HTML snippet that shows the backbone in 3Dmol.js (N, CA, C, O; Angstrom):
<script src="https://3Dmol.org/build/3Dmol-min.js"></script>
<div id="view" style="width:600px;height:400px;position:relative"></div>
<script>
const pdb = `
ATOM      1  N   UNK A   1      80.782 -90.056  89.906  1.00  0.00           N
ATOM      2  CA  UNK A   1      80.380 -91.054  89.243  1.00  0.00           C
ATOM      3  C   UNK A   1      78.944 -90.693  88.943  1.00  0.00           C
ATOM      4  O   UNK A   1      78.122 -89.999  89.541  1.00  0.00           O
ATOM      5  N   UNK A   2      78.899 -91.578  87.519  1.00  0.00           N
ATOM      6  CA  UNK A   2      77.664 -91.739  86.563  1.00  0.00           C
ATOM      7  C   UNK A   2      77.026 -92.563  86.642  1.00  0.00           C
ATOM      8  O   UNK A   2      77.393 -93.676  86.264  1.00  0.00           O
ATOM      9  N   UNK A   3      75.635 -92.305  87.244  1.00  0.00           N
ATOM     10  CA  UNK A   3      74.538 -93.110  86.910  1.00  0.00           C
ATOM     11  C   UNK A   3      74.960 -94.921  86.650  1.00  0.00           C
ATOM     12  O   UNK A   3      74.884 -95.936  87.342  1.00  0.00           O
ATOM     13  N   UNK A   4      75.420 -94.592  85.260  1.00  0.00           N
ATOM     14  CA  UNK A   4      75.683 -95.757  84.532  1.00  0.00           C
ATOM     15  C   UNK A   4      76.548 -96.321  84.887  1.00  0.00           C
ATOM     16  O   UNK A   4      76.377 -97.532  84.748  1.00  0.00           O
ATOM     17  N   UNK A   5      77.650 -96.004  85.395  1.00  0.00           N
ATOM     18  CA  UNK A   5      78.543 -96.683  86.031  1.00  0.00           C
ATOM     19  C   UNK A   5      78.776 -97.640  87.269  1.00  0.00           C
ATOM     20  O   UNK A   5      79.682 -98.334  87.730  1.00  0.00           O
ATOM     21  N   UNK A   6      77.606 -97.337  87.525  1.00  0.00           N
ATOM     22  CA  UNK A   6      77.146 -97.947  89.319  1.00  0.00           C
ATOM     23  C   UNK A   6      77.043 -99.422  89.175  1.00  0.00           C
ATOM     24  O   UNK A   6      76.254 -99.776  88.299  1.00  0.00           O
ATOM     25  N   UNK A   7      77.597-100.283  89.768  1.00  0.00           N
ATOM     26  CA  UNK A   7      77.445-101.314  89.757  1.00  0.00           C
ATOM     27  C   UNK A   7      75.891-101.848  89.882  1.00  0.00           C
ATOM     28  O   UNK A   7      75.138-101.047  90.436  1.00  0.00           O
ATOM     29  N   UNK A   8      75.322-103.052  89.457  1.00  0.00           N
ATOM     30  CA  UNK A   8      74.278-103.722  89.363  1.00  0.00           C
ATOM     31  C   UNK A   8      74.227-104.498  90.186  1.00  0.00           C
ATOM     32  O   UNK A   8      75.183-105.224  90.461  1.00  0.00           O
ATOM     33  N   UNK A   9      72.843-104.549  90.918  1.00  0.00           N
ATOM     34  CA  UNK A   9      72.631-105.491  91.823  1.00  0.00           C
ATOM     35  C   UNK A   9      72.381-106.664  91.819  1.00  0.00           C
ATOM     36  O   UNK A   9      71.218-106.879  92.159  1.00  0.00           O
ATOM     37  N   UNK A  10      73.192-107.908  91.486  1.00  0.00           N
ATOM     38  CA  UNK A  10      72.581-109.247  90.651  1.00  0.00           C
ATOM     39  C   UNK A  10      71.231-110.181  91.119  1.00  0.00           C
ATOM     40  O   UNK A  10      71.590-111.358  91.168  1.00  0.00           O
ATOM     41  N   UNK A  11      70.157-110.068  91.385  1.00  0.00           N
ATOM     42  CA  UNK A  11      69.291-110.959  91.554  1.00  0.00           C
ATOM     43  C   UNK A  11      69.668-112.375  91.379  1.00  0.00           C
ATOM     44  O   UNK A  11      70.477-112.715  90.516  1.00  0.00           O
ATOM     45  N   UNK A  12      69.017-113.323  92.297  1.00  0.00           N
ATOM     46  CA  UNK A  12      69.091-114.906  91.494  1.00  0.00           C
ATOM     47  C   UNK A  12      67.771-115.243  91.164  1.00  0.00           C
ATOM     48  O   UNK A  12      67.598-116.217  90.432  1.00  0.00           O
ATOM     49  N   UNK A  13      66.889-114.658  91.546  1.00  0.00           N
ATOM     50  CA  UNK A  13      65.718-114.682  90.593  1.00  0.00           C
ATOM     51  C   UNK A  13      65.050-113.812  90.529  1.00  0.00           C
ATOM     52  O   UNK A  13      64.193-113.661  91.400  1.00  0.00           O
ATOM     53  N   UNK A  14      65.190-112.819  89.382  1.00  0.00           N
ATOM     54  CA  UNK A  14      64.813-111.544  88.995  1.00  0.00           C
ATOM     55  C   UNK A  14      63.195-111.543  89.488  1.00  0.00           C
ATOM     56  O   UNK A  14      62.547-112.337  90.171  1.00  0.00           O
ATOM     57  N   UNK A  15      62.937-110.581  88.978  1.00  0.00           N
ATOM     58  CA  UNK A  15      60.820-110.485  89.205  1.00  0.00           C
ATOM     59  C   UNK A  15      60.598-110.466  87.625  1.00  0.00           C
ATOM     60  O   UNK A  15      61.177-109.616  86.947  1.00  0.00           O
ATOM     61  N   UNK A  16      59.743-111.422  87.040  1.00  0.00           N
ATOM     62  CA  UNK A  16      59.723-111.587  85.964  1.00  0.00           C
ATOM     63  C   UNK A  16      58.982-110.352  85.465  1.00  0.00           C
ATOM     64  O   UNK A  16      58.416-109.635  86.290  1.00  0.00           O
ATOM     65  N   UNK A  17      58.949-110.034  84.051  1.00  0.00           N
ATOM     66  CA  UNK A  17      58.181-108.747  83.847  1.00  0.00           C
ATOM     67  C   UNK A  17      56.464-108.304  83.956  1.00  0.00           C
ATOM     68  O   UNK A  17      55.779-107.381  84.395  1.00  0.00           O
ATOM     69  N   UNK A  18      56.269-109.813  83.143  1.00  0.00           N
ATOM     70  CA  UNK A  18      53.990-109.825  82.853  1.00  0.00           C
ATOM     71  C   UNK A  18      53.819-110.542  84.475  1.00  0.00           C
ATOM     72  O   UNK A  18      54.384-111.570  84.846  1.00  0.00           O
ATOM     73  N   UNK A  19      53.098-109.883  85.103  1.00  0.00           N
ATOM     74  CA  UNK A  19      52.547-109.942  86.462  1.00  0.00           C
ATOM     75  C   UNK A  19      51.431-110.808  86.343  1.00  0.00           C
ATOM     76  O   UNK A  19      51.277-111.648  87.229  1.00  0.00           O
ATOM     77  N   UNK A  20      50.610-110.751  85.384  1.00  0.00           N
ATOM     78  CA  UNK A  20      50.006-112.157  84.996  1.00  0.00           C
ATOM     79  C   UNK A  20      49.896-113.542  84.007  1.00  0.00           C
ATOM     80  O   UNK A  20      48.961-114.120  83.453  1.00  0.00           O
ATOM     81  N   UNK A  21      51.619-113.789  84.106  1.00  0.00           N
ATOM     82  CA  UNK A  21      51.952-114.624  84.236  1.00  0.00           C
ATOM     83  C   UNK A  21      52.332-115.877  85.308  1.00  0.00           C
ATOM     84  O   UNK A  21      52.833-115.649  86.409  1.00  0.00           O
ATOM     85  N   UNK A  22      52.031-117.165  84.842  1.00  0.00           N
ATOM     86  CA  UNK A  22      52.118-118.136  85.731  1.00  0.00           C
ATOM     87  C   UNK A  22      54.120-117.636  86.356  1.00  0.00           C
ATOM     88  O   UNK A  22      54.782-117.259  87.322  1.00  0.00           O
ATOM     89  N   UNK A  23      54.156-117.824  85.661  1.00  0.00           N
ATOM     90  CA  UNK A  23      55.800-117.235  86.488  1.00  0.00           C
ATOM     91  C   UNK A  23      55.922-116.081  87.716  1.00  0.00           C
ATOM     92  O   UNK A  23      56.555-116.166  88.768  1.00  0.00           O
ATOM     93  N   UNK A  24      55.070-114.944  87.195  1.00  0.00           N
ATOM     94  CA  UNK A  24      55.131-114.163  88.035  1.00  0.00           C
ATOM     95  C   UNK A  24      54.563-114.534  89.482  1.00  0.00           C
ATOM     96  O   UNK A  24      55.087-114.343  90.580  1.00  0.00           O
ATOM     97  N   UNK A  25      53.438-115.071  89.185  1.00  0.00           N
ATOM     98  CA  UNK A  25      52.891-115.957  90.511  1.00  0.00           C
ATOM     99  C   UNK A  25      53.750-116.742  91.269  1.00  0.00           C
ATOM    100  O   UNK A  25      53.490-116.704  92.471  1.00  0.00           O
ATOM    101  N   UNK A  26      54.756-117.491  90.930  1.00  0.00           N
ATOM    102  CA  UNK A  26      55.347-118.432  91.530  1.00  0.00           C
ATOM    103  C   UNK A  26      56.541-117.778  91.921  1.00  0.00           C
ATOM    104  O   UNK A  26      57.312-118.463  92.592  1.00  0.00           O
ATOM    105  N   UNK A  27      56.873-116.630  91.664  1.00  0.00           N
ATOM    106  CA  UNK A  27      57.948-115.665  91.808  1.00  0.00           C
ATOM    107  C   UNK A  27      57.214-115.467  93.449  1.00  0.00           C
ATOM    108  O   UNK A  27      57.536-115.792  94.591  1.00  0.00           O
ATOM    109  N   UNK A  28      56.054-114.740  92.802  1.00  0.00           N
ATOM    110  CA  UNK A  28      55.781-114.116  94.235  1.00  0.00           C
ATOM    111  C   UNK A  28      55.413-114.854  95.070  1.00  0.00           C
ATOM    112  O   UNK A  28      55.711-114.489  96.207  1.00  0.00           O
ATOM    113  N   UNK A  29      54.742-115.994  94.973  1.00  0.00           N
ATOM    114  CA  UNK A  29      54.500-117.317  96.124  1.00  0.00           C
ATOM    115  C   UNK A  29      55.487-117.729  96.850  1.00  0.00           C
ATOM    116  O   UNK A  29      55.222-118.069  98.003  1.00  0.00           O
ATOM    117  N   UNK A  30      56.939-117.811  96.353  1.00  0.00           N
ATOM    118  CA  UNK A  30      58.375-117.909  96.755  1.00  0.00           C
ATOM    119  C   UNK A  30      58.655-116.894  97.538  1.00  0.00           C
ATOM    120  O   UNK A  30      59.460-117.064  98.454  1.00  0.00           O
ATOM    121  N   UNK A  31      58.116-115.786  97.355  1.00  0.00           N
ATOM    122  CA  UNK A  31      58.716-114.526  98.398  1.00  0.00           C
ATOM    123  C   UNK A  31      58.224-114.550  99.593  1.00  0.00           C
ATOM    124  O   UNK A  31      57.030-114.807  99.746  1.00  0.00           O
ATOM    125  N   UNK A  32      58.823-114.360 100.370  1.00  0.00           N
ATOM    126  CA  UNK A  32      58.613-114.191 102.273  1.00  0.00           C
ATOM    127  C   UNK A  32      57.970-112.879 101.899  1.00  0.00           C
ATOM    128  O   UNK A  32      56.819-112.938 102.330  1.00  0.00           O
ATOM    129  N   UNK A  33      58.138-111.928 101.405  1.00  0.00           N
ATOM    130  CA  UNK A  33      57.209-110.584 101.838  1.00  0.00           C
ATOM    131  C   UNK A  33      55.856-110.389 101.259  1.00  0.00           C
ATOM    132  O   UNK A  33      54.898-109.754 101.700  1.00  0.00           O
ATOM    133  N   UNK A  34      56.036-111.266  99.876  1.00  0.00           N
ATOM    134  CA  UNK A  34      54.159-111.084  99.163  1.00  0.00           C
ATOM    135  C   UNK A  34      53.486-112.094  99.305  1.00  0.00           C
ATOM    136  O   UNK A  34      53.664-113.284  99.043  1.00  0.00           O
ATOM    137  N   UNK A  35      52.276-111.214  99.975  1.00  0.00           N
ATOM    138  CA  UNK A  35      51.072-111.919 101.205  1.00  0.00           C
ATOM    139  C   UNK A  35      50.354-112.671  99.522  1.00  0.00           C
ATOM    140  O   UNK A  35      50.555-112.496  98.320  1.00  0.00           O
ATOM    141  N   UNK A  36      49.510-113.493 100.341  1.00  0.00           N
ATOM    142  CA  UNK A  36      48.601-114.292  99.297  1.00  0.00           C
ATOM    143  C   UNK A  36      47.657-113.172  99.240  1.00  0.00           C
ATOM    144  O   UNK A  36      47.426-113.095  98.034  1.00  0.00           O
ATOM    145  N   UNK A  37      46.713-111.913 100.042  1.00  0.00           N
ATOM    146  CA  UNK A  37      45.836-110.915  99.663  1.00  0.00           C
ATOM    147  C   UNK A  37      46.862-110.107  98.359  1.00  0.00           C
ATOM    148  O   UNK A  37      46.417-109.974  97.219  1.00  0.00           O
ATOM    149  N   UNK A  38      48.181-109.651  98.735  1.00  0.00           N
ATOM    150  CA  UNK A  38      48.825-108.707  97.480  1.00  0.00           C
ATOM    151  C   UNK A  38      48.727-109.457  96.354  1.00  0.00           C
ATOM    152  O   UNK A  38      48.551-108.846  95.301  1.00  0.00           O
ATOM    153  N   UNK A  39      48.798-110.627  96.333  1.00  0.00           N
ATOM    154  CA  UNK A  39      49.201-111.748  95.242  1.00  0.00           C
ATOM    155  C   UNK A  39      47.822-111.604  94.544  1.00  0.00           C
ATOM    156  O   UNK A  39      47.664-111.405  93.340  1.00  0.00           O
ATOM    157  N   UNK A  40      47.069-111.705  95.267  1.00  0.00           N
ATOM    158  CA  UNK A  40      45.075-111.686  94.519  1.00  0.00           C
ATOM    159  C   UNK A  40      44.625-110.032  93.995  1.00  0.00           C
ATOM    160  O   UNK A  40      43.889-109.666  93.079  1.00  0.00           O
ATOM    161  N   UNK A  41      45.491-109.181  95.105  1.00  0.00           N
ATOM    162  CA  UNK A  41      45.040-108.065  93.958  1.00  0.00           C
ATOM    163  C   UNK A  41      45.601-107.677  93.242  1.00  0.00           C
ATOM    164  O   UNK A  41      45.026-106.740  92.688  1.00  0.00           O
ATOM    165  N   UNK A  42      46.821-107.944  92.758  1.00  0.00           N
ATOM    166  CA  UNK A  42      47.766-108.171  91.907  1.00  0.00           C
ATOM    167  C   UNK A  42      46.903-108.813  90.616  1.00  0.00           C
ATOM    168  O   UNK A  42      46.848-108.217  89.541  1.00  0.00           O
ATOM    169  N   UNK A  43      46.325-109.924  90.818  1.00  0.00           N
ATOM    170  CA  UNK A  43      46.506-111.078  89.560  1.00  0.00           C
ATOM    171  C   UNK A  43      45.164-111.707  89.236  1.00  0.00           C
ATOM    172  O   UNK A  43      44.657-112.313  88.292  1.00  0.00           O
ATOM    173  N   UNK A  44      44.730-111.183  90.760  1.00  0.00           N
ATOM    174  CA  UNK A  44      42.978-111.271  90.826  1.00  0.00           C
ATOM    175  C   UNK A  44      42.570-112.961  91.158  1.00  0.00           C
ATOM    176  O   UNK A  44      41.426-113.405  91.245  1.00  0.00           O
ATOM    177  N   UNK A  45      44.045-113.848  91.334  1.00  0.00           N
ATOM    178  CA  UNK A  45      44.592-114.943  91.507  1.00  0.00           C
ATOM    179  C   UNK A  45      44.153-115.813  93.115  1.00  0.00           C
ATOM    180  O   UNK A  45      45.027-115.711  93.976  1.00  0.00           O
ATOM    181  N   UNK A  46      43.150-116.455  93.429  1.00  0.00           N
ATOM    182  CA  UNK A  46      42.948-116.636  94.938  1.00  0.00           C
ATOM    183  C   UNK A  46      43.982-117.214  95.178  1.00  0.00           C
ATOM    184  O   UNK A  46      44.784-117.643  94.348  1.00  0.00           O
ATOM    185  N   UNK A  47      44.098-117.318  97.180  1.00  0.00           N
ATOM    186  CA  UNK A  47      45.088-118.894  97.608  1.00  0.00           C
ATOM    187  C   UNK A  47      45.194-119.983  97.060  1.00  0.00           C
ATOM    188  O   UNK A  47      46.238-120.533  96.711  1.00  0.00           O
ATOM    189  N   UNK A  48      43.715-120.499  96.913  1.00  0.00           N
ATOM    190  CA  UNK A  48      43.571-121.548  96.289  1.00  0.00           C
ATOM    191  C   UNK A  48      44.046-121.921  95.329  1.00  0.00           C
ATOM    192  O   UNK A  48      44.600-123.002  95.129  1.00  0.00           O
ATOM    193  N   UNK A  49      43.793-120.630  94.279  1.00  0.00           N
ATOM    194  CA  UNK A  49      44.135-120.687  93.005  1.00  0.00           C
ATOM    195  C   UNK A  49      45.992-120.743  92.673  1.00  0.00           C
ATOM    196  O   UNK A  49      46.596-121.515  91.928  1.00  0.00           O
ATOM    197  N   UNK A  50      46.330-120.043  93.212  1.00  0.00           N
ATOM    198  CA  UNK A  50      47.993-119.997  94.048  1.00  0.00           C
ATOM    199  C   UNK A  50      48.490-121.386  93.883  1.00  0.00           C
ATOM    200  O   UNK A  50      49.092-121.945  92.966  1.00  0.00           O
ATOM    201  N   UNK A  51      47.972-121.858  95.277  1.00  0.00           N
ATOM    202  CA  UNK A  51      48.056-123.895  95.062  1.00  0.00           C
ATOM    203  C   UNK A  51      48.175-124.727  93.809  1.00  0.00           C
ATOM    204  O   UNK A  51      48.876-125.652  93.398  1.00  0.00           O
ATOM    205  N   UNK A  52      47.062-123.895  93.339  1.00  0.00           N
ATOM    206  CA  UNK A  52      46.909-125.367  92.520  1.00  0.00           C
ATOM    207  C   UNK A  52      47.870-124.575  91.059  1.00  0.00           C
ATOM    208  O   UNK A  52      47.825-125.091  89.942  1.00  0.00           O
ATOM    209  N   UNK A  53      48.565-123.473  91.304  1.00  0.00           N
ATOM    210  CA  UNK A  53      49.522-123.030  90.212  1.00  0.00           C
ATOM    211  C   UNK A  53      50.469-124.076  90.526  1.00  0.00           C
ATOM    212  O   UNK A  53      50.780-125.013  89.791  1.00  0.00           O
ATOM    213  N   UNK A  54      50.919-123.814  91.752  1.00  0.00           N
ATOM    214  CA  UNK A  54      51.772-124.044  92.134  1.00  0.00           C
ATOM    215  C   UNK A  54      52.107-125.649  92.197  1.00  0.00           C
ATOM    216  O   UNK A  54      53.224-126.167  92.176  1.00  0.00           O
ATOM    217  N   UNK A  55      50.985-126.209  92.269  1.00  0.00           N
ATOM    218  CA  UNK A  55      51.366-128.085  92.179  1.00  0.00           C
ATOM    219  C   UNK A  55      51.328-128.112  91.091  1.00  0.00           C
ATOM    220  O   UNK A  55      52.044-129.049  90.740  1.00  0.00           O
ATOM    221  N   UNK A  56      50.920-127.648  90.283  1.00  0.00           N
ATOM    222  CA  UNK A  56      50.717-127.594  88.160  1.00  0.00           C
ATOM    223  C   UNK A  56      52.243-127.610  88.119  1.00  0.00           C
ATOM    224  O   UNK A  56      52.934-128.573  87.784  1.00  0.00           O
ATOM    225  N   UNK A  57      52.637-126.500  88.478  1.00  0.00           N
ATOM    226  CA  UNK A  57      54.142-126.047  88.005  1.00  0.00           C
ATOM    227  C   UNK A  57      55.416-126.629  88.952  1.00  0.00           C
ATOM    228  O   UNK A  57      56.575-126.428  88.589  1.00  0.00           O
ATOM    229  N   UNK A  58      55.242-127.048  89.660  1.00  0.00           N
ATOM    230  CA  UNK A  58      56.483-127.356  90.656  1.00  0.00           C
ATOM    231  C   UNK A  58      56.600-128.768  90.809  1.00  0.00           C
ATOM    232  O   UNK A  58      55.613-129.403  91.178  1.00  0.00           O
ATOM    233  N   UNK A  59      58.055-129.538  90.491  1.00  0.00           N
ATOM    234  CA  UNK A  59      58.248-130.534  90.812  1.00  0.00           C
ATOM    235  C   UNK A  59      57.830-131.491  92.148  1.00  0.00           C
ATOM    236  O   UNK A  59      58.832-131.551  92.860  1.00  0.00           O
ATOM    237  N   UNK A  60      56.713-132.260  92.747  1.00  0.00           N
ATOM    238  CA  UNK A  60      55.989-132.958  94.161  1.00  0.00           C
ATOM    239  C   UNK A  60      57.217-132.462  94.920  1.00  0.00           C
ATOM    240  O   UNK A  60      56.959-131.567  95.725  1.00  0.00           O
ATOM    241  N   UNK A  61      58.305-132.786  94.857  1.00  0.00           N
ATOM    242  CA  UNK A  61      59.484-131.991  96.297  1.00  0.00           C
ATOM    243  C   UNK A  61      59.752-130.674  96.660  1.00  0.00           C
ATOM    244  O   UNK A  61      59.946-130.184  97.772  1.00  0.00           O
ATOM    245  N   UNK A  62      59.730-130.129  95.441  1.00  0.00           N
ATOM    246  CA  UNK A  62      59.431-128.211  95.919  1.00  0.00           C
ATOM    247  C   UNK A  62      58.353-128.038  96.108  1.00  0.00           C
ATOM    248  O   UNK A  62      58.149-127.220  97.006  1.00  0.00           O
ATOM    249  N   UNK A  63      57.060-128.662  95.423  1.00  0.00           N
ATOM    250  CA  UNK A  63      56.179-128.265  96.169  1.00  0.00           C
ATOM    251  C   UNK A  63      55.723-128.592  97.628  1.00  0.00           C
ATOM    252  O   UNK A  63      55.013-127.770  98.207  1.00  0.00           O
ATOM    253  N   UNK A  64      56.119-129.826  98.293  1.00  0.00           N
ATOM    254  CA  UNK A  64      55.850-130.238  98.996  1.00  0.00           C
ATOM    255  C   UNK A  64      57.085-129.696 100.171  1.00  0.00           C
ATOM    256  O   UNK A  64      57.029-130.298 101.243  1.00  0.00           O
ATOM    257  N   UNK A  65      58.119-128.678 100.057  1.00  0.00           N
ATOM    258  CA  UNK A  65      59.240-127.311 100.591  1.00  0.00           C
ATOM    259  C   UNK A  65      58.793-126.284 100.427  1.00  0.00           C
ATOM    260  O   UNK A  65      59.346-125.371 101.040  1.00  0.00           O
ATOM    261  N   UNK A  66      57.710-125.964  99.625  1.00  0.00           N
ATOM    262  CA  UNK A  66      56.608-124.539  99.715  1.00  0.00           C
ATOM    263  C   UNK A  66      55.762-124.754 100.464  1.00  0.00           C
ATOM    264  O   UNK A  66      55.658-123.826 101.267  1.00  0.00           O
ATOM    265  N   UNK A  67      54.941-125.682 100.653  1.00  0.00           N
ATOM    266  CA  UNK A  67      53.791-125.984 101.644  1.00  0.00           C
ATOM    267  C   UNK A  67      54.368-126.150 102.843  1.00  0.00           C
ATOM    268  O   UNK A  67      53.681-125.723 103.771  1.00  0.00           O
ATOM    269  N   UNK A  68      55.543-126.694 103.179  1.00  0.00           N
ATOM    270  CA  UNK A  68      56.338-126.749 104.732  1.00  0.00           C
ATOM    271  C   UNK A  68      56.339-125.437 105.000  1.00  0.00           C
ATOM    272  O   UNK A  68      55.655-125.052 105.948  1.00  0.00           O
ATOM    273  N   UNK A  69      57.129-124.453 104.199  1.00  0.00           N
ATOM    274  CA  UNK A  69      57.469-123.443 103.951  1.00  0.00           C
ATOM    275  C   UNK A  69      56.305-122.103 104.447  1.00  0.00           C
ATOM    276  O   UNK A  69      56.393-121.514 105.524  1.00  0.00           O
ATOM    277  N   UNK A  70      55.752-121.955 103.893  1.00  0.00           N
ATOM    278  CA  UNK A  70      54.198-121.340 103.660  1.00  0.00           C
ATOM    279  C   UNK A  70      53.311-121.412 104.920  1.00  0.00           C
ATOM    280  O   UNK A  70      52.765-120.476 105.506  1.00  0.00           O
ATOM    281  N   UNK A  71      53.288-122.691 105.199  1.00  0.00           N
ATOM    282  CA  UNK A  71      52.435-123.251 106.711  1.00  0.00           C
ATOM    283  C   UNK A  71      53.383-122.867 108.008  1.00  0.00           C
ATOM    284  O   UNK A  71      52.914-122.360 109.026  1.00  0.00           O
ATOM    285  N   UNK A  72      54.912-123.208 107.815  1.00  0.00           N
ATOM    286  CA  UNK A  72      55.626-122.900 109.048  1.00  0.00           C
ATOM    287  C   UNK A  72      55.598-121.435 109.578  1.00  0.00           C
ATOM    288  O   UNK A  72      55.275-121.113 110.722  1.00  0.00           O
ATOM    289  N   UNK A  73      56.012-120.539 108.511  1.00  0.00           N
ATOM    290  CA  UNK A  73      55.899-118.975 108.145  1.00  0.00           C
ATOM    291  C   UNK A  73      54.999-118.793 108.435  1.00  0.00           C
ATOM    292  O   UNK A  73      54.320-119.654 107.875  1.00  0.00           O
ATOM    293  N   UNK A  74      54.174-117.991 109.195  1.00  0.00           N
ATOM    294  CA  UNK A  74      52.944-117.324 109.211  1.00  0.00           C
ATOM    295  C   UNK A  74      52.800-115.683 108.672  1.00  0.00           C
ATOM    296  O   UNK A  74      52.112-114.764 109.117  1.00  0.00           O
ATOM    297  N   UNK A  75      53.861-115.744 107.394  1.00  0.00           N
ATOM    298  CA  UNK A  75      53.601-114.577 107.088  1.00  0.00           C
ATOM    299  C   UNK A  75      53.245-114.169 105.544  1.00  0.00           C
ATOM    300  O   UNK A  75      53.540-113.147 104.924  1.00  0.00           O
ATOM    301  N   UNK A  76      52.458-115.402 105.117  1.00  0.00           N
ATOM    302  CA  UNK A  76      52.014-114.925 103.959  1.00  0.00           C
ATOM    303  C   UNK A  76      50.326-114.646 103.941  1.00  0.00           C
ATOM    304  O   UNK A  76      49.584-114.812 102.972  1.00  0.00           O
ATOM    305  N   UNK A  77      49.987-114.224 105.157  1.00  0.00           N
ATOM    306  CA  UNK A  77      48.396-113.924 105.274  1.00  0.00           C
ATOM    307  C   UNK A  77      48.942-112.354 105.670  1.00  0.00           C
ATOM    308  O   UNK A  77      49.923-112.160 106.388  1.00  0.00           O
ATOM    309  N   UNK A  78      48.255-111.457 105.165  1.00  0.00           N
ATOM    310  CA  UNK A  78      48.481-109.819 106.019  1.00  0.00           C
ATOM    311  C   UNK A  78      47.903-109.814 107.851  1.00  0.00           C
ATOM    312  O   UNK A  78      48.688-109.437 108.721  1.00  0.00           O
ATOM    313  N   UNK A  79      47.104-110.074 108.049  1.00  0.00           N
ATOM    314  CA  UNK A  79      46.420-110.416 109.234  1.00  0.00           C
ATOM    315  C   UNK A  79      47.909-110.883 110.059  1.00  0.00           C
ATOM    316  O   UNK A  79      48.257-110.219 111.034  1.00  0.00           O
ATOM    317  N   UNK A  80      48.600-111.858 109.675  1.00  0.00           N
ATOM    318  CA  UNK A  80      49.302-112.362 110.789  1.00  0.00           C
ATOM    319  C   UNK A  80      50.980-112.013 110.405  1.00  0.00           C
ATOM    320  O   UNK A  80      51.991-112.375 111.008  1.00  0.00           O
ATOM    321  N   UNK A  81      50.869-111.323 109.391  1.00  0.00           N
ATOM    322  CA  UNK A  81      52.379-110.836 109.071  1.00  0.00           C
ATOM    323  C   UNK A  81      52.090-109.104 110.212  1.00  0.00           C
ATOM    324  O   UNK A  81      53.000-108.284 110.330  1.00  0.00           O
TER     325      UNK A  81
END
`;
const viewer = $3Dmol.createViewer("view");
viewer.addModel(pdb, "pdb");
viewer.setStyle({}, {cartoon: {color: "spectrum"}});
viewer.zoomTo();
viewer.render();
</script>
């Protein structure tokens, strides 16, 4: 079977191409396995800057849901991961 004929996996929210865009930061912040340290290394945005971007970009209910998720799951920091 040729590689072109392989079925392609569809992802609900694929990774945005531009790492420096707010879309990528929001995508990475929602991802469980990407820590704030990795986001800072790739984009230069600190955790507080990511929180500000999320607050500006998301609806209030989505932001609260994200904050609850980040605070309850202790995997968004490398030392807790």
